C-alpha positions as CSV (number, residue, x, y, z in Angstrom):
1,M,-14.3,-5.6,-58.7
2,H,-10.9,-5.6,-57.0
3,T,-10.1,-2.5,-55.1
4,V,-6.7,-1.0,-54.5
5,V,-6.3,1.2,-51.4
6,V,-3.6,3.9,-51.7
7,G,-1.9,4.9,-48.5
8,T,1.2,7.0,-47.7
9,S,3.8,4.3,-48.0
10,G,3.7,3.5,-51.7
11,V,2.1,0.7,-53.7
12,T,3.1,-2.7,-55.0
13,A,3.7,-4.0,-58.5
14,S,0.5,-6.1,-58.2
15,D,-1.4,-2.9,-57.4
16,V,0.0,-1.3,-60.6
17,L,-1.0,-4.3,-62.7
18,A,-4.4,-4.5,-61.1
19,V,-5.2,-0.8,-62.0
20,A,-3.4,-0.6,-65.4
21,R,-4.5,-3.9,-66.8
22,G,-7.3,-5.2,-64.6
23,G,-9.3,-2.0,-64.2
24,A,-9.3,-2.2,-60.4
25,R,-11.0,0.5,-58.5
26,I,-9.0,2.9,-56.3
27,E,-9.7,4.2,-52.8
28,L,-7.7,6.7,-50.8
29,S,-7.0,5.6,-47.2
30,A,-7.9,7.8,-44.3
31,E,-4.2,8.0,-43.5
32,A,-3.5,9.4,-47.0
33,V,-6.3,12.0,-46.8
34,A,-4.9,13.2,-43.5
35,A,-1.4,13.4,-44.8
36,L,-2.6,15.3,-47.9
37,A,-4.4,17.8,-45.7
38,A,-1.4,18.3,-43.3
39,A,1.0,18.9,-46.2
40,R,-1.4,21.3,-47.8
41,E,-1.5,23.4,-44.6
42,I,2.3,23.8,-44.9
43,V,2.1,24.9,-48.5
44,D,-0.7,27.4,-47.7
45,A,1.3,28.9,-44.9
46,L,4.3,29.3,-47.1
47,A,2.2,30.8,-49.9
48,A,1.0,33.5,-47.5
49,K,4.6,34.6,-46.7
50,P,6.4,37.2,-48.8
51,D,9.5,35.0,-49.2
52,P,9.7,33.2,-52.6
53,V,9.4,29.4,-52.5
54,Y,10.1,27.3,-55.6
55,G,7.0,25.8,-57.1
56,V,4.8,27.7,-54.7
57,S,5.5,31.4,-55.6
58,T,8.1,31.3,-58.3
59,G,8.3,30.3,-62.0
60,F,9.7,26.9,-63.0
61,G,12.9,25.5,-64.4
62,A,15.0,28.2,-65.9
63,L,12.2,30.7,-65.1
64,A,12.5,30.0,-61.3
65,T,14.0,33.4,-60.6
66,R,10.7,35.3,-61.1
67,H,8.6,35.8,-58.0
68,I,4.9,35.3,-58.8
69,S,2.3,37.5,-57.0
70,P,-0.7,35.8,-55.3
71,E,-3.2,36.9,-57.9
72,L,-1.3,35.1,-60.7
73,R,-0.5,31.8,-58.9
74,A,-3.6,29.9,-60.0
75,Q,-2.9,31.0,-63.6
76,L,0.8,29.9,-63.1
77,Q,-0.3,26.4,-62.2
78,R,-2.8,26.2,-65.1
79,N,-0.2,27.5,-67.5
80,I,2.5,25.0,-66.6
81,V,0.1,22.2,-67.3
82,R,-1.1,23.7,-70.6
83,S,2.4,24.6,-71.8
84,H,3.9,21.3,-70.8
85,A,1.2,19.2,-72.5
86,A,3.3,19.4,-75.7
87,G,3.5,15.7,-76.7
88,M,3.5,14.6,-80.3
89,G,3.3,11.3,-82.2
90,P,1.1,8.2,-81.8
91,R,-1.0,7.7,-78.7
92,V,0.4,5.7,-75.9
93,E,-1.4,2.5,-74.8
94,R,-4.2,2.7,-72.4
95,E,-2.5,0.5,-69.8
96,V,0.5,2.8,-69.8
97,V,-1.5,5.9,-69.2
98,R,-3.5,4.2,-66.4
99,A,-0.2,3.1,-64.7
100,L,1.2,6.6,-65.2
101,M,-1.8,8.3,-63.5
102,F,-2.0,5.7,-60.7
103,L,1.7,6.1,-59.9
104,R,1.4,9.9,-59.8
105,L,-1.5,9.5,-57.4
106,K,0.7,7.2,-55.3
107,T,3.3,10.0,-54.8
108,V,0.6,12.6,-54.3
109,C,-0.9,10.5,-51.5
110,S,2.5,10.3,-49.7
111,G,1.9,13.6,-48.1
112,H,5.1,15.1,-49.5
113,T,3.7,17.0,-52.5
114,G,1.3,19.6,-50.9
115,V,-1.6,18.7,-53.2
116,R,-5.1,19.1,-51.7
117,P,-7.1,15.9,-50.9
118,E,-9.8,16.9,-53.4
119,V,-7.2,16.9,-56.3
120,A,-6.1,13.4,-55.3
121,Q,-9.7,12.2,-55.1
122,T,-10.3,13.6,-58.6
123,M,-7.4,11.6,-59.9
124,A,-8.9,8.4,-58.4
125,D,-12.4,9.3,-59.8
126,V,-11.1,9.7,-63.3
127,L,-9.3,6.3,-63.2
128,N,-12.4,4.7,-61.6
129,A,-14.6,6.1,-64.4
130,G,-12.4,4.5,-67.0
131,I,-11.4,7.8,-68.5
132,T,-7.9,7.7,-70.1
133,P,-6.3,11.0,-71.2
134,V,-4.6,11.0,-74.6
135,V,-0.9,10.9,-74.1
136,H,1.6,11.0,-77.0
137,E,4.8,9.0,-77.7
138,Y,7.2,11.9,-77.6
139,G,7.7,14.6,-75.0
140,S,9.6,13.1,-72.1
141,L,13.3,13.3,-71.5
142,G,13.0,11.4,-68.2
143,C,14.2,14.2,-66.1
144,S,12.0,16.5,-64.0
145,G,9.9,13.5,-64.5
146,D,7.9,12.4,-67.5
147,L,6.8,16.0,-68.0
148,A,4.7,16.0,-71.2
149,P,3.0,12.7,-70.6
150,L,2.0,13.7,-67.1
151,S,0.9,17.1,-68.3
152,H,-1.6,15.6,-70.7
153,C,-3.0,13.6,-67.8
154,A,-3.2,16.8,-65.6
155,L,-4.8,18.6,-68.5
156,A,-7.7,16.1,-68.4
157,L,-8.1,16.7,-64.7
158,M,-8.7,20.3,-65.5
159,G,-11.3,19.4,-68.0
160,E,-9.2,20.3,-71.0
161,G,-7.6,18.3,-73.9
162,D,-8.8,14.9,-75.1
163,A,-9.4,11.6,-73.4
164,E,-10.7,8.2,-74.2
165,G,-13.9,7.2,-72.5
166,P,-14.7,3.7,-71.2
167,D,-16.3,2.9,-74.6
168,G,-12.9,3.5,-76.3
169,V,-14.1,6.7,-78.1
170,V,-11.8,9.8,-77.9
171,R,-13.7,12.9,-76.9
172,P,-13.1,16.3,-75.1
173,A,-12.1,15.5,-71.6
174,G,-14.5,18.1,-70.2
175,E,-17.4,16.2,-71.7
176,L,-16.3,12.9,-70.2
177,L,-15.8,14.4,-66.8
178,A,-19.3,16.0,-66.9
179,E,-20.9,12.7,-68.0
180,H,-19.4,11.0,-64.9
181,G,-20.2,13.7,-62.5
182,I,-16.6,14.7,-62.0
183,Q,-15.8,18.4,-61.3
184,P,-12.7,19.7,-63.1
185,V,-10.0,20.7,-60.7
186,E,-8.9,24.3,-60.2
187,L,-5.2,24.1,-59.4
188,R,-3.7,26.1,-56.6
189,E,-0.1,26.8,-55.5
190,K,2.3,24.0,-56.3
191,E,-0.4,21.6,-57.5
192,G,0.3,21.9,-61.2
193,L,4.0,21.2,-60.7
194,A,3.3,18.3,-58.3
195,L,1.2,16.6,-61.0
196,L,4.0,16.6,-63.5
197,N,7.2,15.9,-61.6
198,G,7.7,12.1,-61.5
199,T,9.2,9.0,-63.1
200,D,5.7,7.5,-63.2
201,G,5.5,6.6,-66.9
202,M,8.9,4.9,-67.1
203,L,8.2,3.1,-63.8
204,G,4.8,1.9,-64.9
205,M,6.2,0.5,-68.1
206,L,9.0,-1.2,-66.1
207,V,6.5,-2.9,-63.8
208,M,4.5,-4.2,-66.8
209,A,7.6,-5.3,-68.6
210,L,8.8,-7.2,-65.5
211,A,5.5,-9.1,-65.4
212,D,5.6,-9.9,-69.1
213,L,9.3,-11.0,-69.0
214,D,8.7,-13.3,-66.0
215,T,6.3,-15.3,-68.2
216,L,8.6,-15.0,-71.3
217,Y,11.7,-16.4,-69.4
218,K,9.7,-19.4,-68.3
219,S,8.4,-19.8,-71.9
220,A,12.0,-19.6,-73.2
221,D,13.0,-22.4,-70.8
222,V,10.2,-24.5,-72.3
223,T,11.1,-23.9,-75.9
224,A,14.8,-24.4,-75.2
225,A,13.9,-27.8,-73.7
226,L,11.7,-28.7,-76.7
227,S,14.5,-27.8,-79.1
228,L,17.1,-29.8,-77.1
229,E,14.6,-32.7,-77.3
230,A,14.0,-32.3,-81.0
231,L,17.7,-32.2,-81.7
232,L,18.3,-35.4,-79.7
233,G,20.5,-33.6,-77.3
234,T,21.6,-34.6,-73.9
235,D,19.9,-33.4,-70.7
236,K,23.0,-34.3,-68.6
237,V,24.1,-30.7,-68.8
238,L,21.0,-29.7,-66.8
239,A,22.1,-31.7,-63.7
240,P,21.7,-29.6,-60.6
241,E,25.2,-30.5,-59.3
242,L,26.7,-28.8,-62.4
243,H,24.8,-25.6,-61.8
244,A,25.5,-25.6,-58.0
245,I,29.2,-25.1,-58.7
246,R,28.4,-21.8,-60.5
247,P,25.7,-20.6,-58.1
248,H,23.9,-17.9,-60.1
249,P,20.3,-18.2,-59.0
250,G,18.8,-17.6,-62.4
251,Q,20.9,-20.2,-64.1
252,G,19.9,-22.9,-61.6
253,A,16.2,-22.0,-62.0
254,S,16.4,-22.2,-65.8
255,A,18.2,-25.5,-65.7
256,A,15.6,-26.9,-63.3
257,N,12.8,-25.7,-65.5
258,M,14.3,-27.4,-68.6
259,S,15.0,-30.5,-66.7
260,A,11.4,-30.6,-65.4
261,V,10.1,-30.3,-69.0
262,L,12.3,-33.1,-70.2
263,Q,11.5,-35.5,-67.4
264,G,10.6,-38.9,-69.0
265,S,11.6,-38.0,-72.6
266,G,12.6,-40.7,-74.9
267,L,14.3,-38.3,-77.3
268,T,17.2,-37.1,-75.1
269,G,20.4,-38.9,-74.9
270,H,20.6,-40.0,-78.5
271,H,23.5,-37.7,-79.3
272,Q,25.8,-40.8,-79.4
273,D,23.7,-42.7,-82.0
274,D,24.3,-42.5,-85.8
275,A,26.2,-39.2,-85.8
276,P,27.8,-39.1,-82.4
277,R,28.8,-35.7,-80.9
278,V,30.6,-35.1,-77.6
279,Q,28.7,-31.9,-76.8
280,D,25.6,-30.1,-78.0
281,A,26.0,-26.6,-79.6
282,Y,26.2,-23.6,-77.3
283,S,22.7,-22.5,-78.2
284,V,21.4,-25.7,-76.7
285,R,24.0,-26.5,-74.0
286,C,24.3,-22.9,-72.7
287,A,20.6,-22.1,-72.6
288,P,20.4,-22.1,-68.8
289,Q,23.5,-19.8,-68.6
290,V,22.0,-17.2,-71.0
291,A,18.4,-17.3,-69.8
292,G,19.7,-17.5,-66.2
293,A,21.7,-14.3,-66.6
294,G,18.6,-12.6,-67.9
295,R,16.6,-13.9,-64.9
296,D,19.2,-12.4,-62.5
297,T,18.9,-9.1,-64.5
298,L,15.1,-9.3,-63.9
299,A,15.7,-9.7,-60.2
300,H,17.9,-6.6,-60.1
301,A,15.3,-4.6,-62.1
302,R,12.6,-5.8,-59.8
303,L,14.5,-4.5,-56.7
304,V,14.9,-1.1,-58.4
305,A,11.2,-1.1,-59.2
306,E,10.2,-1.9,-55.6
307,R,12.3,0.9,-54.3
308,E,10.8,3.3,-56.7
309,L,7.3,2.1,-55.9
310,A,7.9,3.0,-52.3
311,A,9.3,6.5,-53.2
312,A,7.7,9.9,-53.3
313,V,9.1,11.6,-56.4
314,D,8.5,15.4,-56.6
315,N,10.3,18.7,-56.5
316,P,10.1,20.5,-54.2
317,V,8.9,18.1,-51.5
318,V,7.2,18.8,-48.2
319,L,9.1,17.3,-45.3
320,P,7.7,16.2,-41.9
321,D,9.4,19.1,-40.1
322,G,7.5,21.6,-42.3
323,R,10.3,22.5,-44.7
324,V,9.7,22.6,-48.4
325,E,13.0,21.7,-50.1
326,S,14.2,21.4,-53.7
327,N,15.9,18.1,-54.7
328,G,16.8,16.0,-57.7
329,N,14.8,12.9,-57.0
330,F,12.9,13.2,-60.2
331,H,15.9,12.2,-62.2
332,G,15.1,8.9,-63.9
333,A,18.6,7.3,-64.0
334,P,17.9,4.4,-61.6
335,V,14.8,3.3,-63.6
336,A,16.4,4.1,-67.0
337,Y,19.4,2.0,-66.4
338,V,17.5,-1.2,-65.6
339,L,15.1,-0.6,-68.5
340,D,18.1,-0.6,-70.8
341,F,19.6,-3.5,-69.0
342,L,16.4,-5.5,-69.6
343,A,16.5,-4.7,-73.3
344,I,20.0,-6.1,-73.6
345,A,19.0,-9.3,-71.8
346,A,15.9,-9.7,-73.9
347,A,17.9,-9.3,-77.1
348,D,20.3,-12.0,-76.1
349,L,17.5,-14.4,-75.1
350,G,15.9,-13.8,-78.5
351,S,19.2,-14.3,-80.3
352,I,19.9,-17.7,-78.7
353,A,16.3,-18.8,-79.4
354,E,16.8,-17.9,-83.1
355,R,20.0,-19.9,-83.3
356,R,18.2,-23.0,-82.0
357,T,15.5,-22.5,-84.5
358,D,18.0,-22.3,-87.4
359,R,19.7,-25.5,-86.2
360,L,16.3,-27.3,-86.3
361,L,15.9,-26.3,-89.9
362,D,19.4,-27.1,-91.2
363,K,19.6,-30.7,-92.3
364,N,23.4,-30.6,-91.8
365,R,23.0,-29.8,-88.1
366,S,19.6,-31.1,-87.1
367,H,20.6,-34.8,-86.8
368,G,18.2,-36.4,-89.2
369,L,15.4,-33.9,-89.5
370,P,14.2,-32.9,-93.0
371,P,15.5,-29.7,-94.5
372,F,13.5,-26.7,-93.1
373,L,11.1,-29.3,-91.5
374,A,9.5,-29.4,-94.9
375,D,7.0,-32.2,-95.9
376,D,8.6,-32.6,-99.4
377,A,11.7,-30.4,-99.4
378,G,12.1,-28.6,-102.7
379,V,8.5,-28.8,-103.5
380,D,7.8,-27.4,-100.0
381,S,9.9,-24.7,-98.3
382,G,8.7,-25.6,-94.8
383,L,9.7,-23.1,-92.2
384,M,12.4,-21.4,-94.2
385,I,10.8,-17.9,-94.1
386,A,9.5,-18.3,-90.6
387,Q,13.2,-18.3,-89.6
388,Y,13.7,-15.2,-91.8
389,T,11.0,-13.4,-89.8
390,Q,12.6,-14.5,-86.6
391,A,16.0,-13.3,-87.7
392,A,14.5,-9.9,-88.6
393,L,12.9,-9.6,-85.2
394,V,16.3,-10.5,-83.6
395,S,18.0,-7.9,-85.7
396,E,15.6,-5.2,-84.4
397,M,16.1,-6.5,-80.9
398,K,19.8,-5.8,-81.2
399,R,19.1,-2.2,-82.3
400,L,16.7,-1.8,-79.4
401,A,19.4,-3.0,-77.0
402,V,21.4,0.2,-77.6
403,P,21.0,2.1,-74.3
404,A,18.8,5.2,-74.3
405,S,20.2,6.2,-70.9
406,A,23.6,6.9,-72.3
407,D,22.2,9.7,-74.5
408,S,21.5,12.7,-72.4
409,I,20.5,15.8,-74.2
410,P,20.4,19.3,-72.5
411,S,17.2,21.2,-72.2
412,S,15.5,24.2,-70.5
413,A,18.2,26.8,-71.3
414,M,20.8,24.4,-69.8
415,Q,19.1,24.3,-66.4
416,E,18.2,20.7,-67.1
417,D,21.5,19.9,-68.6
418,H,21.6,16.2,-67.9
419,V,18.6,14.0,-68.5
420,S,17.9,10.2,-68.2
421,M,15.9,9.4,-71.4
422,G,14.2,6.8,-69.2
423,W,10.8,7.2,-71.0
424,S,12.6,6.4,-74.3
425,A,14.2,3.4,-72.7
426,A,10.8,2.2,-71.5
427,R,9.2,2.7,-74.9
428,K,11.8,0.7,-76.7
429,L,11.7,-2.1,-74.0
430,R,8.0,-2.5,-74.7
431,T,8.8,-3.1,-78.4
432,A,11.6,-5.5,-77.4
433,V,9.2,-7.5,-75.2
434,D,6.7,-7.7,-78.0
435,N,9.4,-8.9,-80.4
436,L,10.8,-11.5,-77.9
437,T,7.3,-13.0,-77.6
438,R,7.2,-13.5,-81.4
439,I,10.7,-15.0,-81.4
440,I,9.8,-17.5,-78.7
441,A,6.6,-18.3,-80.6
442,I,8.5,-19.2,-83.7
443,E,10.9,-21.4,-81.8
444,L,7.9,-23.1,-80.3
445,Y,6.4,-23.6,-83.7
446,A,9.5,-25.1,-85.1
447,A,10.4,-27.3,-82.1
448,T,6.9,-28.8,-81.8
449,R,6.9,-29.7,-85.5
450,A,10.4,-31.2,-85.2
451,V,9.4,-33.3,-82.2
452,E,6.4,-34.7,-84.1
453,L,8.7,-35.6,-87.0
454,R,10.8,-37.8,-84.7
455,E,8.8,-40.9,-85.4
456,G,9.3,-43.9,-83.2
457,L,10.6,-41.8,-80.3
458,T,8.4,-40.8,-77.4
459,P,8.6,-37.2,-76.2
460,A,8.4,-36.1,-72.5
461,P,4.9,-35.9,-71.0
462,A,5.2,-32.1,-70.7
463,T,6.2,-31.9,-74.4
464,R,3.1,-33.9,-75.4
465,A,1.0,-31.6,-73.3
466,V,2.4,-28.6,-75.1
467,I,1.8,-30.1,-78.5
468,E,-1.8,-31.0,-77.7
469,A,-2.5,-27.6,-76.3
470,V,-0.9,-25.7,-79.1
471,R,-2.6,-27.7,-81.7
472,A,-5.9,-27.1,-79.9
473,A,-5.1,-23.4,-80.1
474,G,-5.1,-23.5,-83.9
475,V,-1.4,-24.0,-84.6
476,Q,-1.2,-26.7,-87.2
477,G,1.4,-29.5,-87.2
478,P,3.6,-31.0,-89.9
479,G,2.4,-31.2,-93.4
480,P,2.6,-29.6,-96.9
481,D,3.2,-25.9,-97.2
482,R,0.3,-23.7,-96.3
483,F,-0.4,-20.0,-95.5
484,L,2.0,-19.7,-92.6
485,A,1.2,-16.3,-91.0
486,P,-2.0,-17.5,-89.3
487,D,-0.1,-20.4,-87.6
488,L,2.6,-18.0,-86.4
489,A,-0.1,-15.5,-85.1
490,A,-1.8,-18.3,-83.2
491,A,1.6,-19.4,-81.7
492,D,2.3,-15.8,-80.7
493,A,-1.1,-15.6,-78.9
494,F,-0.4,-18.9,-77.2
495,V,2.9,-17.6,-75.8
496,R,1.6,-14.1,-75.1
497,G,-1.4,-15.3,-73.1
498,G,0.7,-17.6,-70.9
499,D,-0.9,-20.7,-72.3
500,L,2.5,-22.3,-73.0
501,V,3.6,-22.1,-69.4
502,A,0.2,-23.2,-68.2
503,A,0.3,-26.3,-70.5
504,V,3.6,-27.3,-69.0
505,E,2.8,-26.6,-65.4
506,K,-0.2,-29.0,-65.6
507,V,2.4,-31.7,-65.9
508,T,5.4,-30.4,-64.1
509,G,3.9,-28.2,-61.4
510,P,4.9,-24.6,-61.0
511,L,8.0,-23.6,-62.9
512,Q,10.6,-21.4,-61.2
């Protein structure tokens, strides 16, 4: 099994994906263990002094003015975890919780939190055992970190609350720890606070969304090319010299991908035949510009994620010179903004894909295709309602594009009077990514059928490869009306699993 070694300098996106989705094992580096021990010595020294230090010998948030006596400090740390584990609503997905815990471990191992090495090792042991704490949808405002979600994870480390075992069954966390020989942690000064104060949930969801969107943007280039081909459009608009004079990197990459898919097509260039048109519609002609802008948005979001993956997010933090200082690094604004930005780009990509699908189905604009791509229009409705489904998904995408990060709401007796709502931005982006997958799948379904209906014209080799692969995956081709939902589900699985991109790349080589 793949192993990820956690050091003091952060982790990579591929590390997060390996742990969250691939079940990779985790090891702590010797450097990380040494840094943990050194930082803990500083915290222990401060705890022994009479002067109050936030998070070590005081209350939290709006209660930070109270000095806590030594005999109550262990109780203080237990209490912050128990009281903050106040989430509600549906359970969050297993991969999100694993990413959340792994990224908190990443910060703990930085040596800036003051957590003991044995606590960090317990976090790794729980992940390695396949134990996943139950975390709920609601409870994070994305400031002071993802407090409630992280608290539910810390609660499981204490042997309290519920967790899902490797068999998928939810049971008391204490039972699961005992079964795997894991001793529950007994938190000491600062440790409860250090386990809660991070942007780990929203960051984990950002990393996974970036991976999914990378595949979806390539998939959208493919389906846009298939739609252009099915509509007998011109591929001259994809010429690299045209995109070189507006040098946005994403635009050039999308145009190059579409051009590669259409290489050798016998369908393109017929726009001057029976019903001549000077230009294709915007949804066809401007596909590289829209998808390209989204790709550049991905690049910016990836840069933010890389910075955050290298960060140590906690409050207070232990500095190399021995100081323990309060800060505002837990504020989720940098991550929240790009989560919202990605939702906007995804909504627009879904919108333009739906417009191409509608054009394929409209006999007045499809340049010779049958109405709704039906076998016997009137008797058959063809893909009429598939487009309805796609339109409903696009409509929801537009609602999901409304930014969460613009909606701060005060909390903690006005001590935390401005929050990022980054967790909410991440949750709605996950829904947007799911919807975008379905939208692209419907365009794929329509475009492949339309290409097959162009009798006497030879599609591009890459298009033929897609049609063969998607039919082999259980997505049926043209014919009389049938129960459509299974076809659409199979198309969704084909896109979601990366099979669409894989089918094309067997012909074209790697897409950009």
